[in-house]
Steps between C-alpha positions, in 0.01 A plus 500: 500500500654599832255675730728801557564565131283714276331281236605543136294752307226372269412635158119515469365507147132408522198525728704582808592833337142601596592645840172406676557136405864515610385658826257212553765241423749647745278644777159342456343842439471658153482845660866484608615641165727765653687231694569285196575802280790572732641152423488538119680686228418516128746283310584326174600139437700386197486157340139411573164540329164551678207337327135430565386145564190360334206523738695663786502849649869482590805496273787261451864591474721308259862548397553705186849641461427826316196616703478761775193520727385747762399405852560568866800406707369383839739505792339277761598596851458155651511134403129484584416763239706306248324173583159664468586607142629150425175343625296749297687420181428128524650194339480607134807719549858443607737756644797587281761769527496807283630856493261788537591858419376791708566868457646686798581867470505471121735202495395148400604254772508121452339304784520121532145377552294185487217463253221247454537310176195323350522118527142418393368352181607682186154640427646849476336736262813702429298819530608770742336507843379841615493614866259784428246256349539271804448792741201633308324171426612240753664642815175577681384142458833363618494719810142392575605134487813556707318713759308182598827316568712521808877476491634256751867520594 
């Protein structure tokens, strides 16, 4: 990625849709929700399926031609923001290209975006993963753990 170019948008489908967690991942402070909200837009992604993973709080994304999932389109402003998301996602995922759809002034617009595809063991449950359940039952614990960490860049 050239330093003077805007990084490709990312389609977020899991835990990073919880804006306090996304704020922590990008800025180091979960209170910076307004800042990260300005970088996101509700979107849809075709050709993938979001599923829970046995024993994990976060979901996996796998290719499934006929599925459509909701998420957030993140438009990182800098390469550093993009790298922070990449580090947060870890090694169980690989970046692939996809097409997200956003609605602007009542018109659906196709946006080329990267997405993190699950590359871990196939212990998938094939049950839907639910953001509301994560936010209600797990987000506070995640933020407590991450608040003890310091981002070094």
